[in-house]
N, C-alpha and C positions, 0 to 999 in steps of 0.2 A: 722784920724791917726789910724794905726793898731799897736798894740804891739805884737811882736813875742817873746815868752818865750821858749827857747830851752833847754831841759834837756839831758845831755850827760856826758859820762865819759872822753871825750877828748875835753875839751873846747877850747884849742888852735887851733884846726882844723879849726875854723871859722875865725880866726884873719885876715888872708891875704885877703880872698875873700870879706868879709863884709867891709873891710877898703879901697878897691881899685876900686870897681865897681860902677854902678849907685846906688847901695844900700848905698854906703858911702855918696853920694850926698843927697839921700833921707833922711838919718838920720840927716845930717846937716841942712836940710830944715825942719826938724821935721814932715815929712810926714809919717815916720815909726819909730818905736823904736824896737831895737833888744837887748834882754838880754839873755846871755848864763849862764846856771846854771850847775855847776859842781856837778854831782850826789854824788860824794864822800864826799861832805860837809854835806850830810844828813845822814851820818853813825856815829856810836858811838865807834866802836872798834878801836884799835890801828892801824890796817892795812887798815882802810878805805875800808872794803870789801863791794862790791856792788853785788857780785855774789856768788853762791853756787851750790853744786852738786844737780841734780834733785832727788826727792824721787822716789824710784822704780828702780833707776839705769839708765844707758844710757850714751852716750858720751857727752863731753862738759860740760859747766857751764851755769846756768840760772841766769838772772838778778833778784834780790830779790824784792819782792813787797814793803817791809817796806820803804827803802830809797826813792823809787819813790812816794809812798804815802805821805811821809813827804815833799818831794819837791813840789808836786802839792798843798798840803795844805798851804805851805808857800807862794807860788805864789798867790793863791787865797786870803789868808789873807791880803797880801799887796795891792791887787786890791780893796778889800772891804774898805780899808782906805779911798779911794776916792769915791767909789760908794757903794750902798747897794748891798748885795749879789743877791737879786731879780732883781735889775736893770742890773747887769752885766752878770748874768747867761745866758740870752738870747742873749748876744752879745759876748759870749766866746765859743770857740770850743777847746776841748782837743783831740789831734790826736796822735794815735800810728802809727809810721812808721814801717811797716812790709810787707814782700813780699806777704802775702796772702790777703792784704787789697784791697780795691777798687782802680782800676787803675786811677791815676791822669792824668788829661787832662786840656785843656783850659777852658772847661765848669766848671770844679771843681775849677780852679784858680779864675774864676770870682765869683763863689758862695762864696768862702771863703773870698774874698775881702770885703764882706759886714759886716764881723764881726769886733769887736773892739780889740779882743785879741785871738791869736792862741797859744796854748801850744803844743809844738811838742816833743814827746818822741822818742829819738834815741835808737834803740835797739843795742845789741852787743851779741857776743857769740852765744848760741843756742836759744836766744830769751828771752821773759819775763815769769816770773811766771804768770800762766794763770789768777790769781786773779786781775792782773793789768788791764785786759780788763774791769773790773767792774768800773774802774775809768775814762774811756775815752768815748768820744762821737762817735768816728769812727776810722777805720783803713784805712790807705792809702798806696799805693805802687806805685813806678814809673813804674813797669812792671813785667812780669813773669820771674824774674831772682833774684838771691840772691847776696847781697853785704855783706861786713864784718860788716857794721853797718848802722845806719840811718842818719849819718852826711851829706853825699852827697845828699840824698833825701831831707833833711831839707833845705839845701842851695837852691836846685832847687825850692822847694815849696815857700820859702820866696821870691825869685826873681819873679817867675811866678805870685804870688798873688800881690806883690807890684806893678808890672807893670800896674795893673788895677786901681791904685789910681791916681787921677788927679795930675799932676805935677811931677810924678816920671820919666816918659819918657818925654824927652825934648819937642817935638812937640805935640800939643794938638790933632792932627789928626793922630799921628803915629800908633795907634792901629786900625784905621778904616779899612785898607786894609790888615792887618797882617794875616799871615797864621793861619787858624782855628778861625779867629775873627768872621766870619759870620756863619760858621757851621763846623762840623768835617771833611767835605769833601773839604772845601775851602783851596786852596794853592795859595799864592800870586803870581802875575804875575812876569816875569823876570825883573831884574833891572840891569842897566849898569852905569858906570862912565868912566872917562878918563883913557887911551887914546881912541880915536874913533876907531883906527885900531890897531890890536894886532896879531902878528904871534906867534902861540903856537904849541907845540908838544902835540898831543892828547893822551888820555889814551892808544890808540892802537898803539902808536909810530909814527904815521904819522904827518907831519907838515901841517898846514893850516892857512890861514888868517881868523881871527874871528873879524868881524866888528860890531859896534853898529847898530841896525836897523835904517834905514834912517828916518822913521817916528818919532823917538824919538828926532831927530835933527832938525825936520821941524819947530818947534815952533807952530804948529797947534794943539791947545789943544783938539779940538774935535776929531781929528784923533788919537791923542795919547790916549785919553780916550777909543776910540773904539778898538785900538790895545791892550790895557791892558785888556779890557773886554774879547776880543777874546782869549788872551793868558793866562788867568787864568787856573790853573791846577786842575784836579780832581783826587782823589785817584783811 
């Protein structure tokens, strides 16, 4: 089982997604555990401030280091109640979600699935006080673009990582032929379901009949296997 601890200033953002997808089933089966931590709970002032103006001037606000430090320390403290710090340290990964981080992919998802605990820091505003980087093991990004915060990347990472755990995805061989499962260049073969014949208007506006390839209806498993092998795509 992996425990995901997500630190955010918008905890309710995760409610719908984590309660209705395969992640909801995975939690019920105790294959994963997800805990959302409201960063504002780790502040002391009346306004529950988590951000401040940057030293030296500049636009926007910066997430302060102190609340994040306190949140991480509290999460670690609770984990140590069950395990020694030395035992859990090698099984835990603290990750900052930031656009300049290493790009996340299937290989990274599989790597992270080997840990027992992932602590995900969701950024906001103009980013983190630079000292927060001293608290994390790595920085991860979904790609070379900027979002308002790290909540969406956190959801994506939780699902992508969880899918590698036995029992999360229904069929035990569901990931065997999945896109990127074999290599970064591998894209799964085309798949079809009912109806066998379908008249469609194409993207160019023309109408045509699009049928399921006959070989997939043949019942000949060897020929189907050969067809799928032939129709695998490459980047």
